[in-house]
C-alpha angles and dihedrals in degrees: 000000000000127000096282130147115251092238090057094057118100110246093248090059098049103113095179143089133187132275118259118235089248092052092047091049096047096044093040092054094045113106092217140016130212111223128187125176126211120251119224089262090058098252122126122249120229109287120254124208115234141154121266133199131199121217119175108310094342141084124212138190133184136202107232087202092054130226093329096065117113097241093047093050087052091053089057094060097070107349088230134104148118135279134195125192138136092007093307121121113189142164109230145187115228115224120185112233119211104153106126093214093052091045090054088055090048090051090052092047092052091049093049099042098043099033091122088071124082114278091245092059093048091045090058087071092051102055123113088248093055092042090056088058099052115142130193111212113222120185116240124227111258096247103033 
């Protein structure tokens, strides 16, 4: 799967579904998320622990080290992987998010959810570098 927007995919190629309210709630309340991308051979990489935010019906993560981080480079191989958080295990599609209005909401969600951390730690998720590596997590269909 190439880096394509979900709305550009023909219906027959859309291997995704939507989050349930329960999944959004559990993952959105989780302090951390384990994320593992698929290698080209279909095996999962070692999971990485990151922060996750919930906005509306969507979940987002960012690489604080930007597009050059190991886990983010792995995401770019197939744009598919697996997440685990709040008792939810799910195969996902990774969709890069670049809409400035959505990214403003993501910034606000990081500030609100992780406000109990030092400002410097929270601010690491708000840099231009981190913003350039913003991923929307979209649940995959079970048999796709």
